[in-house]
Backbone bond lengths (Angstrom), bond angles and torsions (degrees), N, CA, C in turn:
res aa  C-N    CA-C-N  psi(-1)  N-CA   C-N-CA  omega(-1)  CA-C   N-CA-C  phi
1 M - - - 1.377 - - 1.603 115.19 -
2 S 1.126 115.55 138.04 1.497 128.85 -173.61 1.551 110.36 -69.48
3 D 1.262 116.01 140.50 1.576 122.21 172.15 1.474 113.22 -85.86
4 A 1.401 114.40 5.58 1.498 121.40 -176.44 1.539 103.64 -65.51
5 P 1.308 115.81 148.02 1.499 117.99 169.47 1.409 116.09 -66.13
6 R 1.318 116.27 141.06 1.465 121.67 -173.94 1.579 105.22 -77.39
7 A 1.347 115.68 138.85 1.434 126.79 -179.77 1.594 105.04 -73.99
8 P 1.347 113.63 150.93 1.532 113.33 171.98 1.526 107.94 -66.76
9 L 1.286 111.01 143.43 1.426 118.13 174.64 1.483 118.60 -72.62
10 P 1.379 114.97 146.79 1.583 114.38 175.82 1.464 110.59 -63.73
11 N 1.270 117.25 150.93 1.389 126.34 -178.67 1.525 110.72 -70.84
12 E 1.319 122.18 125.32 1.393 123.49 -178.13 1.598 113.59 -67.07
13 A 1.423 117.29 -21.63 1.347 123.00 179.68 1.481 110.43 -61.36
14 F 1.277 120.82 -26.93 1.459 122.29 -179.33 1.463 110.26 -103.82
15 G 1.300 118.03 23.87 1.445 126.09 179.89 1.387 123.70 -66.50
16 T 1.256 119.14 -8.69 1.568 119.16 174.86 1.520 107.77 -119.05
17 L 1.307 115.71 155.66 1.345 120.14 -176.07 1.610 114.95 -60.08
18 P 1.317 119.79 -45.56 1.493 115.00 170.90 1.431 118.87 -55.59
19 K 1.393 122.26 -38.59 1.394 123.51 171.57 1.552 114.67 -62.52
20 L 1.330 111.50 -45.55 1.507 113.38 174.32 1.521 119.27 -57.65
21 K 1.372 111.00 -43.90 1.421 120.06 174.73 1.581 112.49 -62.03
22 L 1.283 117.73 -47.10 1.393 120.23 178.80 1.532 114.87 -58.66
23 A 1.355 112.60 -48.87 1.500 118.18 179.32 1.485 110.94 -65.82
24 A 1.416 122.90 -37.99 1.396 127.32 -179.59 1.598 113.86 -59.45
25 F 1.516 105.60 -42.18 1.514 110.70 177.29 1.531 115.14 -72.79
26 L 1.490 113.32 -42.59 1.477 111.72 -179.08 1.472 112.41 -69.47
27 A 1.510 119.31 -21.51 1.478 120.32 176.40 1.511 107.51 -59.07
28 G 1.398 122.77 -27.24 1.386 123.85 -171.78 1.574 117.34 -92.30
29 C 1.460 110.49 -0.12 1.445 110.84 -178.38 1.564 106.83 -145.27
30 A 1.223 113.84 174.44 1.540 117.99 179.38 1.509 107.59 -77.19
31 E 1.370 112.99 -50.24 1.455 122.78 -172.87 1.511 108.56 -157.52
32 A 1.264 114.46 151.58 1.558 118.64 176.00 1.537 111.84 -151.54
33 D 1.314 113.28 145.17 1.428 116.96 -175.43 1.554 109.63 -75.14
34 F 1.317 110.69 152.24 1.432 117.97 -176.92 1.509 114.71 -49.95
35 A 1.331 119.33 -43.60 1.411 121.78 -169.25 1.685 107.93 -71.43
36 T 1.346 110.73 -36.01 1.463 114.97 173.00 1.409 112.26 -57.69
37 V 1.452 120.50 -54.51 1.242 124.24 -172.84 1.555 112.50 -61.32
38 S 1.381 115.76 -37.42 1.395 119.21 -179.25 1.514 113.87 -70.20
39 E 1.278 114.73 -36.87 1.482 119.62 173.94 1.513 117.46 -69.19
40 T 1.405 113.50 -48.38 1.480 117.56 177.27 1.303 116.32 -64.37
41 C 1.353 121.88 -40.12 1.524 131.36 -174.89 1.510 108.63 -82.02
42 Q 1.286 117.29 -17.00 1.494 124.30 -168.25 1.612 114.38 56.70
43 I 1.223 119.04 50.97 1.390 128.91 -177.97 1.612 104.06 -115.49
44 A 1.252 110.33 121.43 1.502 117.39 175.12 1.502 112.20 -58.73
45 A 1.318 118.55 140.01 1.467 120.65 -173.52 1.496 115.47 -49.60
46 P 1.338 110.44 -47.97 1.568 109.37 -176.24 1.661 113.09 -69.09
47 T 1.342 117.22 -21.74 1.417 125.26 174.26 1.524 104.10 -76.82
48 L 1.197 123.07 -48.21 1.555 122.52 177.64 1.429 111.95 -56.20
49 S 1.363 116.00 -43.63 1.416 119.39 -174.08 1.588 106.34 -62.95
50 K 1.285 123.30 -47.87 1.419 128.09 -178.58 1.537 110.44 -61.91
51 T 1.322 109.58 -42.95 1.509 117.03 176.25 1.521 113.09 -58.75
52 A 1.242 113.94 -50.10 1.534 121.22 -176.15 1.612 105.79 -61.65
53 V 1.394 113.94 -43.66 1.505 113.77 175.68 1.351 115.53 -59.42
54 A 1.371 117.83 -47.17 1.368 119.90 -179.52 1.543 116.40 -66.45
55 L 1.259 119.99 -25.53 1.509 118.55 169.96 1.414 115.20 -88.95
56 E 1.470 119.04 -12.32 1.479 124.06 175.96 1.543 100.19 -79.71
57 D 1.368 125.97 -35.80 1.393 129.22 -173.59 1.553 109.19 -65.57
58 V 1.328 117.00 -33.32 1.355 119.84 178.71 1.629 113.54 -95.89
59 G 1.369 114.40 10.42 1.424 115.03 174.21 1.448 115.59 85.30
60 Y 1.352 122.32 7.80 1.466 126.20 -171.46 1.593 113.84 -93.16
61 V 1.395 113.41 -33.07 1.339 120.46 -177.62 1.545 107.31 -121.68
62 R 1.466 112.36 146.69 1.483 117.55 168.17 1.575 106.67 -111.66
63 V 1.281 105.46 138.46 1.590 113.53 178.89 1.505 101.02 -109.01
64 R 1.218 117.90 126.20 1.444 123.78 169.16 1.502 116.80 -117.05
65 K 1.218 123.19 126.60 1.432 126.73 178.38 1.498 113.18 -108.69
66 G 1.409 119.17 144.71 1.198 125.23 178.45 1.486 109.21 -165.55
67 H 1.392 115.93 -153.68 1.458 127.11 -174.90 1.577 110.64 -139.56
68 V 1.378 111.04 138.20 1.436 113.75 165.54 1.489 107.74 -115.79
69 G 1.121 119.02 106.10 1.583 123.53 -169.30 1.528 106.81 68.99
70 R 1.101 121.80 -122.69 1.492 126.33 178.58 1.644 109.18 -98.16
71 R 1.183 116.19 -4.39 1.493 122.71 -175.47 1.489 110.92 -88.12
72 P 1.395 120.29 123.47 1.511 124.50 174.37 1.498 106.42 -66.24
73 R 1.169 118.65 144.32 1.418 127.64 174.23 1.546 111.56 -140.82
74 T 1.322 116.43 150.69 1.459 120.41 171.57 1.501 108.69 -125.60
75 W 1.366 116.36 137.55 1.421 122.66 173.15 1.535 110.25 -117.50
76 L 1.412 104.54 147.69 1.616 108.07 178.71 1.513 108.73 -122.82
77 S 1.298 115.82 156.08 1.410 120.53 -178.03 1.615 106.88 -157.47
78 L 1.247 118.16 153.15 1.460 119.62 175.81 1.543 100.75 -86.38
79 T 1.416 107.34 145.15 1.542 118.18 174.03 1.528 100.32 -83.92
80 A 1.422 110.54 163.77 1.570 116.22 174.09 1.488 111.25 -52.07
81 T 1.364 114.23 -37.53 1.529 114.82 -176.10 1.582 110.13 -70.55
82 G 1.393 111.49 -31.75 1.435 117.89 175.89 1.550 117.87 -65.04
83 R 1.359 106.77 -41.88 1.472 114.80 175.52 1.521 113.70 -63.76
84 R 1.318 117.39 -47.43 1.455 118.01 170.98 1.399 118.14 -58.13
85 A 1.437 121.82 -42.68 1.332 130.61 178.42 1.675 106.50 -58.30
86 F 1.293 116.06 -54.78 1.582 118.57 -179.21 1.478 106.46 -62.94
87 E 1.401 121.39 -37.70 1.518 111.08 -179.01 1.501 114.46 -65.93
88 C 1.432 109.81 -36.50 1.424 111.64 177.29 1.551 115.05 -70.57
89 H 1.308 117.66 -27.47 1.466 125.47 172.31 1.544 112.23 -62.13
90 L 1.319 115.42 -40.34 1.500 122.41 174.25 1.344 114.04 -68.45
91 A 1.369 117.07 -36.63 1.342 123.71 -179.35 1.679 112.28 -68.39
92 A 1.445 106.87 -41.43 1.519 109.46 175.19 1.413 111.43 -67.79
93 L 1.324 126.02 -30.20 1.560 122.64 179.53 1.555 106.98 -74.25
94 S 1.304 118.30 -31.79 1.433 119.74 176.71 1.590 115.67 -64.91
95 A 1.392 107.43 -40.02 1.342 116.95 179.38 1.508 112.12 -68.87
96 L 1.210 116.36 -38.18 1.459 121.43 171.57 1.535 120.57 -60.61
97 T 1.319 106.80 -38.74 1.429 119.55 171.48 1.522 113.62 -57.01
98 E 1.416 110.20 -52.20 1.403 123.16 178.49 1.578 112.44 -57.14
99 Q 1.297 111.97 -39.88 1.557 118.51 177.23 1.478 109.19 -62.49
100 G 1.448 118.71 -43.28 1.289 121.18 178.59 1.504 111.54 -65.22
101 R 1.286 123.82 -34.55 1.376 121.20 -175.20 1.522 107.61 -78.05
102 A 1.338 117.37 -35.70 1.574 117.20 170.27 1.518 111.58 -59.46
103 H 1.313 115.77 -41.23 1.536 116.84 -178.29 1.499 108.55 -68.03
104 R 1.325 121.69 -35.15 1.490 122.34 177.30 1.485 108.80 -64.45
105 E 1.382 111.67 -41.27 1.684 111.35 -172.58 1.605 103.27 -71.40
106 D 1.355 119.66 -38.56 1.488 121.00 178.87 1.577 108.03 -53.57
107 D 1.378 114.99 -46.82 1.513 123.82 -169.13 1.631 100.43 -65.05
108 E 1.345 115.42 -51.57 1.432 122.81 -172.95 1.560 107.64 -60.25
109 A 1.408 118.89 -41.12 1.457 121.43 -178.27 1.471 108.28 -68.37
110 G 1.359 121.49 -32.70 1.407 123.49 -177.63 1.663 114.95 -75.11
111 E 1.258 113.46 -11.45 1.482 118.68 -172.55 1.527 109.40 -73.51
């Protein structure tokens, strides 16, 4: 076993592809309407709804409801906590990738 420090682990809250896509999209904007997120991320509306609620329950996503004219609308955004959690998640994934590269280099040096 290596004495190298352990990388932080990825956040399980982003452990499914719909959650990862939603967080990644919202990380790039202040807020987006539900239909835009669904279309852009190619997440079916029922799946997006469940995903948004799951991330809202852990405090990572804010769901805001309102109207545009007479039509009801839903907007989604990452909370400050959600942005920090997603940034840490990405950093943990990068750290794991770097550990894999170091392991590969160690293996190649030992050949």
